[in-house]
MIMI-175973 format. One line per field, with one value per residue: chain; residue number from 0; x, y, z of N, C-alpha, C, O in turn. Coordinates in pm, whole numbers. Example, Ala and Ser with C-alpha at 12.3 -4.5 7.8 and 13.67 -1.06 7.14 Angstrom:
BEGIN
chain	c(A,A)
resi	c(0,1)
npx	c(1319,1285)
npy	c(-569,-225)
npz	c(780,708)
capx	c(1230,1367)
capy	c(-450,-106)
capz	c(780,714)
cpx	c(1320,1290)
cpy	c(-330,3)
cpz	c(780,787)
opx	c(1424,1341)
opy	c(-332,114)
opz	c(846,804)
***
This chain:
BEGIN
chain	c(A,A,A,A,A,A,A,A,A,A,A,A,A,A,A,A,A,A,A,A,A,A,A,A,A,A,A,A,A,A,A,A,A,A,A,A,A,A,A,A,A,A,A,A,A,A,A,A,A,A,A,A,A,A,A,A,A,A,A,A,A,A,A,A,A,A,A,A,A,A,A,A,A,A,A,A,A,A,A,A,A,A,A,A,A,A,A,A,A,A,A,A,A,A,A,A,A,A,A,A,A,A,A,A,A,A,A,A,A,A,A,A,A,A,A,A,A,A,A,A,A,A,A,A,A,A,A,A,A,A,A,A,A,A,A,A,A,A,A,A,A,A,A,A,A,A,A,A,A,A,A,A,A,A,A,A,A,A,A,A,A,A,A,A,A,A,A,A,A,A,A,A,A,A,A,A,A,A,A,A,A,A,A,A,A,A,A,A,A,A,A,A,A,A,A,A,A,A,A,A,A,A,A,A,A,A,A,A,A,A,A,A,A,A,A,A,A,A,A,A,A,A,A,A,A,A,A,A,A,A,A,A,A,A,A,A,A,A,A,A,A,A,A,A,A,A,A,A,A,A,A,A,A,A,A,A,A,A)
resi	c(0,1,2,3,4,5,6,7,8,9,10,11,12,13,14,15,16,17,18,19,20,21,22,23,24,25,26,27,28,29,30,31,32,33,34,35,36,37,38,39,40,41,42,43,44,45,46,47,48,49,50,51,52,53,54,55,56,57,58,59,60,61,62,63,64,65,66,67,68,69,70,71,72,73,74,75,76,77,78,79,80,81,82,83,84,85,86,87,88,89,90,91,92,93,94,95,96,97,98,99,100,101,102,103,104,105,106,107,108,109,110,111,112,113,114,115,116,117,118,119,120,121,122,123,124,125,126,127,128,129,130,131,132,133,134,135,136,137,138,139,140,141,142,143,144,145,146,147,148,149,150,151,152,153,154,155,156,157,158,159,160,161,162,163,164,165,166,167,168,169,170,171,172,173,174,175,176,177,178,179,180,181,182,183,184,185,186,187,188,189,190,191,192,193,194,195,196,197,198,199,200,201,202,203,204,205,206,207,208,209,210,211,212,213,214,215,216,217,218,219,220,221,222,223,224,225,226,227,228,229,230,231,232,233,234,235,236,237,238,239,240,241,242,243,244,245,246,247,248,249,250,251,252,253,254,255,256,257)
npx	c(86,80,126,30,-48,-144,-425,-745,-988,-1240,-1076,-904,-868,-669,-656,-420,-325,-277,0,76,189,144,221,132,-97,-28,-47,-297,-287,-228,-471,-672,-851,-650,-649,-719,-672,-467,-413,-231,-282,-61,66,141,292,514,707,689,643,450,340,232,5,-348,-606,-825,-1027,-1206,-1093,-849,-952,-1059,-831,-708,-898,-865,-609,-668,-848,-689,-537,-726,-972,-1258,-1523,-1622,-1532,-1348,-1308,-1099,-1033,-794,-801,-717,-748,-1003,-1215,-1119,-1146,-1427,-1503,-1389,-1545,-1786,-1706,-1663,-1916,-2056,-1950,-2073,-1987,-1948,-1938,-1843,-1771,-1728,-1524,-1425,-1161,-1149,-1220,-1374,-1606,-1538,-1740,-1955,-1831,-1593,-1295,-1004,-683,-393,-78,147,30,-87,146,265,73,95,356,307,140,326,500,326,251,486,663,547,598,782,880,756,955,1049,862,812,867,1044,1088,1347,1390,1175,1222,1464,1373,1217,1429,1560,1418,1293,1149,1060,1094,1317,1543,1525,1593,1626,1486,1258,1119,1065,903,680,594,521,320,140,62,-67,-278,-422,-521,-688,-880,-1012,-1149,-1314,-1633,-1859,-1963,-2277,-2309,-2438,-2452,-2398,-2187,-1899,-1792,-1506,-1425,-1190,-1149,-993,-843,-949,-1050,-1308,-1629,-1759,-2027,-2040,-1876,-2019,-2253,-2165,-2112,-2348,-2544,-2443,-2425,-2579,-2674,-2507,-2262,-2131,-1834,-1652,-1315,-1073,-851,-599,-622,-386,-324,-481,-410,-252,-172,-402,-642,-617,-672,-937,-1053,-993,-1145,-1411,-1416,-1392,-1624,-1817,-1768,-1838,-1976,-1907)
npy	c(-118,206,519,807,1061,1228,1327,1478,1430,1217,918,826,522,364,118,-89,-133,-412,-474,-426,-204,107,365,538,668,896,1106,1214,1380,1664,1758,1682,1753,1934,1823,1565,1238,1001,676,412,87,-174,-462,-759,-933,-805,-814,-1061,-1258,-1396,-1644,-1669,-1527,-1456,-1671,-1576,-1295,-1213,-1322,-1182,-921,-943,-977,-729,-557,-611,-498,-227,-171,-212,19,226,180,223,346,660,533,583,448,365,195,104,-20,-355,-319,-220,-437,-543,-329,-311,-548,-503,-293,-435,-611,-428,-309,-535,-569,-368,-114,226,321,579,628,451,397,310,278,272,-10,-339,-605,-937,-1138,-1409,-1743,-1681,-1793,-1958,-1840,-1967,-2010,-1890,-1700,-1530,-1440,-1289,-1095,-971,-865,-686,-502,-400,-269,-88,68,175,234,375,529,400,167,-167,-468,-652,-932,-1241,-1153,-1178,-1165,-1051,-889,-712,-591,-463,-260,-105,-24,159,388,690,616,562,293,212,229,20,-310,-621,-816,-682,-621,-873,-963,-789,-866,-1130,-1082,-945,-1147,-1333,-1172,-1122,-1376,-1397,-1188,-1260,-1485,-1379,-1337,-1101,-990,-865,-523,-304,-27,294,336,476,509,554,602,536,656,638,419,185,-123,-181,-29,270,227,-48,-109,18,-130,-371,-323,-220,-420,-513,-317,-56,156,371,604,765,861,994,970,1147,973,707,367,314,571,696,829,1034,1392,1558,1381,1287,1510,1554,1312,1346,1576,1485,1292,1450,1607,1408,1335,1557,1745,1582)
npz	c(0,-108,10,-128,-61,240,441,546,432,275,211,-92,-241,-471,-716,-861,-1211,-1450,-1440,-1183,-1049,-865,-913,-1117,-1038,-909,-1082,-1048,-826,-846,-918,-755,-445,-212,41,17,102,-65,-165,-302,-410,-451,-627,-445,-578,-681,-488,-367,-554,-822,-794,-544,-538,-484,-614,-754,-866,-672,-431,-426,-392,-137,13,-34,69,343,381,323,533,750,750,737,933,928,715,557,228,-79,-402,-675,-967,-1203,-1527,-1510,-1234,-1213,-1196,-951,-772,-781,-657,-404,-315,-287,-80,131,159,242,487,620,571,453,116,-66,-320,-611,-879,-1212,-1431,-1752,-1794,-1813,-1749,-1860,-2086,-1978,-2019,-2143,-2274,-2128,-2192,-2378,-2216,-2353,-2510,-2317,-2199,-2408,-2426,-2175,-2194,-2407,-2284,-2093,-2274,-2401,-2185,-2074,-2274,-2484,-2712,-2855,-3109,-3115,-3058,-3356,-3499,-3308,-3019,-2701,-2342,-2299,-2527,-2505,-2253,-2313,-2483,-2304,-2133,-2294,-2281,-2114,-1900,-1559,-1505,-1639,-1496,-1317,-1193,-1368,-1225,-1115,-1349,-1449,-1246,-1269,-1526,-1481,-1288,-1448,-1632,-1462,-1372,-1600,-1656,-1427,-1456,-1691,-1607,-1422,-1268,-1206,-877,-754,-699,-463,-496,-675,-966,-1127,-1456,-1651,-1980,-2224,-2556,-2783,-3016,-2900,-2736,-2710,-2741,-2582,-2523,-2516,-2296,-2094,-2103,-2005,-1737,-1624,-1547,-1299,-1116,-916,-1084,-1314,-1394,-1668,-1828,-2099,-2218,-2406,-2519,-2537,-2408,-2257,-2192,-1999,-1763,-1832,-1846,-1931,-1949,-1678,-1523,-1590,-1494,-1215,-1166,-1197,-995,-767,-793,-756,-495,-359,-87,120)
capx	c(1,171,55,74,-77,-229,-528,-855,-1109,-1260,-959,-921,-782,-653,-615,-322,-357,-233,138,92,242,45,280,66,-206,27,-89,-418,-265,-239,-609,-763,-851,-522,-667,-768,-567,-463,-331,-228,-254,34,59,244,378,634,806,672,626,308,291,168,-117,-480,-646,-943,-1038,-1270,-1001,-755,-1024,-1069,-692,-687,-988,-794,-502,-734,-912,-580,-494,-846,-1073,-1394,-1546,-1650,-1417,-1358,-1233,-1070,-956,-749,-785,-742,-791,-1155,-1283,-1075,-1214,-1564,-1522,-1354,-1666,-1878,-1658,-1682,-2062,-2092,-1903,-2149,-1911,-1999,-1853,-1892,-1737,-1664,-1497,-1346,-1090,-1134,-1219,-1506,-1609,-1550,-1866,-1951,-1781,-1461,-1205,-871,-587,-272,22,229,-53,-96,285,285,-20,159,469,247,95,441,551,228,241,616,747,440,649,888,820,779,1048,988,837,759,969,1035,1119,1473,1372,1084,1293,1558,1297,1192,1555,1601,1326,1316,1053,1121,1128,1442,1650,1501,1659,1543,1396,1133,1049,1020,787,569,542,453,191,47,6,-157,-391,-494,-601,-793,-988,-1089,-1228,-1397,-1777,-1877,-2067,-2361,-2276,-2567,-2437,-2366,-2049,-1860,-1704,-1432,-1399,-1102,-1219,-905,-780,-1000,-1086,-1451,-1691,-1812,-2159,-2018,-1820,-2127,-2352,-2111,-2113,-2478,-2622,-2384,-2423,-2702,-2660,-2372,-2231,-2029,-1756,-1552,-1182,-1020,-714,-597,-628,-263,-302,-591,-357,-175,-215,-536,-746,-606,-739,-1081,-1087,-992,-1262,-1530,-1410,-1422,-1766,-1895,-1741,-1879,-2067,-1876)
capy	c(0,321,637,921,1190,1217,1437,1454,1403,1074,865,755,404,336,-18,-103,-216,-551,-502,-425,-77,211,496,625,748,1029,1204,1272,1462,1808,1795,1646,1849,1906,1757,1435,1130,915,554,317,-58,-238,-608,-820,-1008,-734,-850,-1197,-1356,-1413,-1776,-1656,-1442,-1523,-1741,-1518,-1150,-1191,-1342,-1070,-809,-970,-946,-584,-499,-622,-401,-100,-148,-202,154,301,76,254,438,626,506,609,351,385,93,128,-139,-471,-271,-199,-547,-560,-225,-346,-653,-445,-225,-540,-654,-320,-298,-655,-543,-257,14,317,344,701,637,337,440,220,354,200,-156,-396,-751,-1026,-1211,-1552,-1832,-1634,-1905,-1932,-1832,-2040,-1934,-1813,-1588,-1440,-1384,-1184,-984,-904,-784,-581,-408,-332,-174,22,151,237,270,395,598,315,52,-295,-552,-725,-1076,-1296,-1115,-1227,-1072,-978,-787,-608,-519,-375,-141,-23,35,270,504,770,563,525,152,192,216,-91,-432,-722,-882,-611,-630,-1012,-970,-719,-943,-1244,-1036,-916,-1276,-1383,-1086,-1150,-1499,-1371,-1099,-1330,-1579,-1312,-1313,-995,-985,-750,-416,-234,119,341,332,570,451,640,516,584,646,620,283,105,-265,-186,108,310,162,-190,-109,51,-241,-477,-280,-179,-523,-551,-196,12,285,390,740,733,979,950,1036,1149,917,562,291,335,715,751,909,1148,1513,1603,1292,1281,1630,1526,1214,1402,1672,1404,1229,1553,1642,1296,1334,1688,1734,1480)
capz	c(-1,-124,42,-218,11,356,449,636,359,241,140,-219,-262,-608,-740,-973,-1329,-1455,-1404,-1038,-993,-845,-927,-1213,-980,-862,-1183,-1002,-707,-866,-959,-647,-329,-145,170,-13,112,-181,-140,-417,-385,-540,-621,-369,-668,-708,-384,-319,-664,-865,-754,-412,-549,-477,-738,-815,-837,-540,-328,-425,-335,7,74,-46,170,474,377,335,669,845,744,765,975,901,608,417,137,-221,-469,-816,-1023,-1342,-1609,-1423,-1102,-1203,-1133,-812,-698,-776,-553,-277,-278,-237,51,229,188,315,624,674,554,347,-3,-124,-464,-686,-1011,-1284,-1532,-1876,-1781,-1828,-1722,-1978,-2087,-1939,-2121,-2198,-2261,-2074,-2302,-2356,-2143,-2438,-2561,-2210,-2183,-2505,-2388,-2062,-2252,-2484,-2182,-2049,-2372,-2426,-2065,-2035,-2392,-2589,-2837,-2921,-3181,-3054,-3138,-3468,-3479,-3179,-2923,-2566,-2234,-2316,-2626,-2450,-2151,-2379,-2530,-2184,-2088,-2384,-2263,-1991,-1801,-1429,-1501,-1708,-1392,-1225,-1230,-1442,-1133,-1109,-1474,-1454,-1151,-1329,-1633,-1417,-1231,-1565,-1688,-1362,-1359,-1721,-1629,-1327,-1506,-1790,-1537,-1323,-1287,-1102,-779,-766,-606,-436,-508,-803,-1008,-1232,-1557,-1743,-2101,-2328,-2684,-2897,-3031,-2789,-2764,-2699,-2745,-2446,-2501,-2481,-2159,-2001,-2100,-1923,-1593,-1564,-1473,-1171,-1031,-899,-1152,-1375,-1449,-1775,-1885,-2196,-2217,-2536,-2508,-2547,-2284,-2177,-2165,-1914,-1653,-1888,-1778,-1964,-1888,-1533,-1473,-1612,-1397,-1082,-1150,-1180,-865,-665,-796,-698,-348,-301,21,226)
cpx	c(90,86,113,47,-163,-323,-647,-985,-1127,-1139,-993,-815,-786,-592,-541,-378,-278,-88,177,137,130,97,198,-41,-158,-10,-219,-396,-278,-384,-707,-756,-721,-529,-724,-658,-580,-368,-342,-192,-164,34,170,336,510,747,801,659,478,255,219,44,-240,-521,-768,-948,-1103,-1178,-893,-820,-1034,-934,-665,-774,-926,-682,-558,-786,-804,-527,-611,-955,-1212,-1409,-1587,-1518,-1450,-1260,-1218,-984,-925,-733,-816,-789,-938,-1230,-1248,-1144,-1364,-1586,-1480,-1478,-1772,-1835,-1688,-1832,-2109,-2055,-1973,-2084,-1968,-1895,-1910,-1872,-1677,-1648,-1403,-1292,-1061,-1118,-1360,-1497,-1610,-1682,-1851,-1910,-1655,-1362,-1068,-771,-464,-169,110,159,-65,39,303,191,41,273,414,201,218,497,454,228,369,705,645,488,754,826,855,883,979,965,786,866,943,1071,1244,1464,1283,1152,1399,1495,1268,1320,1604,1514,1369,1211,1128,1163,1266,1556,1633,1568,1565,1446,1261,1050,991,892,665,510,464,315,93,-19,-97,-289,-482,-582,-719,-909,-1073,-1183,-1331,-1542,-1822,-1987,-2154,-2329,-2396,-2555,-2405,-2215,-2025,-1760,-1639,-1390,-1307,-1165,-1125,-846,-824,-1051,-1239,-1506,-1732,-1947,-2136,-1963,-1938,-2224,-2301,-2119,-2259,-2554,-2565,-2365,-2564,-2700,-2519,-2368,-2116,-1965,-1651,-1422,-1120,-872,-721,-605,-508,-247,-404,-540,-252,-239,-361,-642,-736,-679,-888,-1128,-1096,-1110,-1393,-1532,-1447,-1566,-1850,-1884,-1786,-1984,-2035,-1860)
cpy	c(123,445,756,1049,1160,1340,1390,1420,1254,1023,797,642,366,193,-31,-172,-342,-574,-482,-302,27,353,594,712,881,1142,1274,1380,1610,1855,1759,1751,1822,1834,1611,1327,1036,792,466,179,-107,-386,-665,-909,-941,-772,-998,-1300,-1377,-1547,-1774,-1569,-1522,-1570,-1690,-1373,-1127,-1217,-1237,-947,-825,-935,-794,-512,-503,-514,-255,-71,-152,-60,248,208,96,360,576,609,554,511,383,272,119,-9,-262,-432,-245,-310,-570,-452,-252,-445,-598,-370,-325,-587,-551,-304,-420,-646,-424,-124,97,336,471,707,506,384,339,293,267,51,-205,-546,-825,-1100,-1348,-1636,-1792,-1745,-1864,-1937,-1917,-1948,-1847,-1685,-1483,-1370,-1269,-1066,-904,-813,-672,-467,-333,-236,-58,120,228,268,296,452,518,199,-74,-382,-625,-873,-1113,-1271,-1173,-1123,-988,-865,-673,-529,-424,-249,-50,48,151,393,585,730,535,380,125,168,95,-215,-523,-800,-820,-628,-776,-1023,-900,-799,-1062,-1200,-1006,-1043,-1333,-1304,-1101,-1273,-1473,-1284,-1173,-1434,-1513,-1304,-1221,-1028,-863,-648,-327,-81,162,334,439,501,561,558,590,559,630,478,183,-26,-277,-43,142,243,18,-202,-86,-61,-354,-452,-266,-292,-559,-429,-144,152,308,532,725,864,931,1035,1030,1103,771,499,319,482,778,839,1010,1275,1555,1513,1276,1397,1610,1425,1274,1496,1594,1341,1333,1599,1537,1300,1465,1668,1637,1542)
cpz	c(-1,-93,-41,-152,131,357,535,567,341,166,9,-227,-407,-629,-874,-1096,-1336,-1410,-1261,-973,-974,-863,-1010,-1154,-918,-960,-1140,-897,-731,-881,-855,-536,-251,-13,142,3,-14,-148,-264,-377,-490,-523,-533,-452,-698,-604,-347,-431,-692,-820,-616,-418,-529,-616,-801,-787,-697,-424,-313,-357,-184,78,70,54,310,484,395,479,779,858,792,802,936,796,650,335,-2,-291,-618,-863,-1171,-1412,-1525,-1284,-1094,-1146,-986,-726,-678,-663,-410,-229,-225,-101,159,266,267,464,689,661,442,233,-71,-274,-509,-830,-1081,-1410,-1648,-1859,-1800,-1799,-1859,-1976,-2032,-2055,-2190,-2173,-2194,-2190,-2271,-2296,-2231,-2490,-2446,-2185,-2286,-2476,-2271,-2104,-2334,-2391,-2125,-2145,-2398,-2306,-2042,-2151,-2508,-2717,-2907,-2995,-3105,-3125,-3243,-3430,-3347,-3076,-2785,-2469,-2258,-2417,-2575,-2340,-2211,-2431,-2412,-2132,-2173,-2373,-2138,-1882,-1670,-1422,-1559,-1609,-1300,-1283,-1302,-1351,-1119,-1238,-1494,-1368,-1205,-1443,-1585,-1362,-1342,-1616,-1592,-1358,-1486,-1706,-1534,-1384,-1620,-1724,-1439,-1365,-1170,-1002,-807,-658,-590,-440,-648,-834,-1117,-1330,-1639,-1859,-2193,-2463,-2804,-2894,-2926,-2831,-2762,-2698,-2598,-2420,-2457,-2335,-2062,-1991,-2014,-1779,-1540,-1493,-1331,-1080,-1017,-954,-1201,-1437,-1543,-1823,-1981,-2188,-2355,-2535,-2531,-2410,-2194,-2140,-2068,-1803,-1705,-1839,-1807,-1911,-1740,-1471,-1486,-1510,-1254,-1064,-1124,-1040,-758,-668,-734,-547,-281,-193,129,356)
opx	c(167,-13,228,116,-248,-303,-648,-1083,-1045,-1103,-1091,-694,-893,-492,-588,-466,-215,-56,288,126,36,27,192,-74,-238,-3,-249,-483,-333,-416,-822,-662,-685,-427,-771,-563,-689,-254,-449,-86,-188,5,285,441,607,866,900,665,394,133,153,-17,-241,-477,-816,-881,-1064,-1182,-850,-756,-1019,-929,-607,-729,-934,-667,-503,-769,-826,-478,-591,-1027,-1284,-1328,-1587,-1412,-1567,-1147,-1316,-876,-1013,-663,-927,-864,-996,-1307,-1332,-1196,-1420,-1678,-1532,-1513,-1839,-1919,-1733,-1868,-2198,-2118,-1937,-2119,-2029,-1778,-2019,-1942,-1582,-1748,-1310,-1366,-962,-1018,-1455,-1393,-1673,-1733,-1741,-1944,-1611,-1346,-1026,-776,-431,-169,145,220,-54,42,351,228,38,285,474,223,212,539,497,207,362,814,659,429,810,729,960,897,862,1034,723,947,831,1083,1244,1521,1310,1137,1418,1555,1293,1316,1682,1533,1466,1189,1242,1254,1324,1651,1718,1595,1443,1340,1160,929,882,790,554,388,357,213,-26,-140,-204,-396,-604,-701,-832,-1026,-1192,-1286,-1418,-1573,-1822,-2090,-2111,-2322,-2452,-2644,-2385,-2130,-2117,-1659,-1707,-1326,-1342,-1226,-1173,-807,-744,-1091,-1293,-1437,-1738,-1976,-2206,-1999,-1954,-2275,-2380,-2131,-2286,-2620,-2632,-2296,-2655,-2719,-2423,-2453,-2011,-2033,-1573,-1424,-1114,-781,-829,-597,-522,-160,-411,-618,-173,-353,-436,-727,-839,-744,-961,-1230,-1195,-1171,-1474,-1636,-1526,-1625,-1946,-1982,-1775,-2071,-2116,-1834)
opy	c(144,472,796,1146,1071,1439,1279,1385,1173,1081,724,665,339,156,8,-258,-379,-677,-513,-291,35,450,713,817,966,1259,1382,1467,1679,1972,1802,1831,1707,1789,1545,1325,1002,812,449,153,-84,-434,-622,-953,-1007,-760,-1053,-1420,-1376,-1564,-1871,-1541,-1643,-1518,-1752,-1326,-1040,-1143,-1207,-879,-727,-873,-738,-415,-405,-450,-174,38,-101,-21,335,159,-1,452,606,662,566,492,423,250,151,-98,-275,-507,-246,-288,-612,-483,-222,-428,-644,-382,-296,-603,-586,-289,-407,-706,-385,-29,46,363,464,778,457,408,288,358,194,-8,-127,-608,-783,-1124,-1404,-1610,-1859,-1787,-1749,-2026,-1937,-1827,-1738,-1581,-1363,-1251,-1162,-950,-781,-700,-564,-350,-210,-128,56,240,342,323,240,428,562,140,-88,-369,-661,-931,-1033,-1359,-1213,-1005,-867,-758,-555,-407,-314,-141,71,165,234,490,553,803,491,345,21,95,70,-224,-507,-844,-890,-646,-794,-1080,-950,-803,-1094,-1264,-1038,-1046,-1377,-1361,-1093,-1272,-1518,-1312,-1145,-1468,-1580,-1270,-1260,-1086,-770,-682,-279,-13,76,329,484,445,650,454,700,454,611,425,107,-44,-377,51,57,206,-32,-294,-157,-89,-427,-546,-297,-267,-627,-438,-180,250,269,572,676,962,841,1153,923,1184,714,567,344,513,901,918,1063,1269,1583,1559,1254,1378,1648,1446,1254,1496,1633,1337,1304,1626,1569,1271,1479,1581,1609,1473)
opz	c(93,-161,-23,-183,123,286,589,634,385,63,-3,-222,-462,-568,-980,-1087,-1237,-1350,-1218,-850,-1053,-833,-981,-1208,-880,-924,-1190,-882,-646,-861,-865,-535,-226,40,234,-75,-58,-107,-321,-319,-608,-414,-546,-405,-736,-634,-301,-403,-602,-808,-580,-314,-552,-719,-896,-694,-620,-326,-202,-277,-111,184,164,116,385,588,470,534,889,963,876,715,912,784,770,368,-38,-247,-682,-810,-1251,-1364,-1473,-1221,-985,-1053,-907,-618,-572,-582,-308,-112,-126,-12,268,382,351,551,800,732,348,259,-129,-346,-447,-898,-1017,-1483,-1648,-1902,-1803,-1822,-1956,-1866,-2038,-2170,-2284,-2059,-2203,-2275,-2154,-2320,-2188,-2511,-2471,-2153,-2250,-2499,-2272,-2056,-2330,-2420,-2109,-2104,-2415,-2324,-1995,-2132,-2617,-2822,-3007,-2949,-3043,-3246,-3227,-3346,-3278,-3048,-2755,-2504,-2237,-2396,-2598,-2337,-2159,-2426,-2419,-2093,-2125,-2445,-2069,-1786,-1671,-1346,-1530,-1637,-1215,-1403,-1299,-1394,-1113,-1234,-1549,-1407,-1186,-1458,-1638,-1382,-1330,-1640,-1634,-1341,-1476,-1740,-1556,-1357,-1637,-1782,-1384,-1479,-1053,-1037,-874,-540,-689,-389,-734,-745,-1186,-1289,-1691,-1843,-2238,-2484,-2916,-2789,-2872,-2946,-2811,-2659,-2510,-2306,-2370,-2262,-1963,-1882,-1955,-1700,-1424,-1392,-1253,-978,-1093,-883,-1135,-1516,-1502,-1853,-1952,-2155,-2415,-2548,-2545,-2308,-2074,-2060,-2057,-1750,-1627,-1794,-1713,-1835,-1676,-1368,-1394,-1445,-1184,-957,-1040,-975,-669,-564,-664,-477,-159,-206,217,455)
***
């Protein structure tokens, strides 16, 4: 659990995307109320290995709920999940409500549930997808290695950028790739619990895998109301300066009157 800022308002807990890091949520800080506490959940796979991760989104959410309540025992809470973190944030909200806690905000940042019957992908396909996410997130302006590249080639591309990851050891990059693969399997197998409160969906509209309407249609049956906002960016760019400012403004508007 990475504390990005302390304060006295309703705390915002941000759930990491597939690779497990929560650094990107720092982009929200200049645009949120200065007294808004912001905490980023990071994957334990980064330090303990992916083989020790829970075997379902719901189980992961239960573990993260314990971490949240160890820091802030009682609500209200605000939750934001990016990509893979969207399903986890949804299940955290369910866990908190089941415990009688107040959830003032549940927001998902460009994610959606997979439909029932989504097949499990072969390990090599998932590995390539995890590496693709790594490159799109941390080397978006660099061309991908040609052909069927592996970890060594992908890591070399990241090392040639000014990304903070470029200075990290191979061990961290391996852990992130392993976490990404595990989380891809989890999200494809996830079947959402019903959440008895409203949710906010932020939908990227450039080069997207699904339309805003498709994303909203996937979330509406498992929430008690959905507020939808489009972001003029790609999936990997949702926390770039302009969309981050838009996201933060909507979050603060939703939390107004706390």
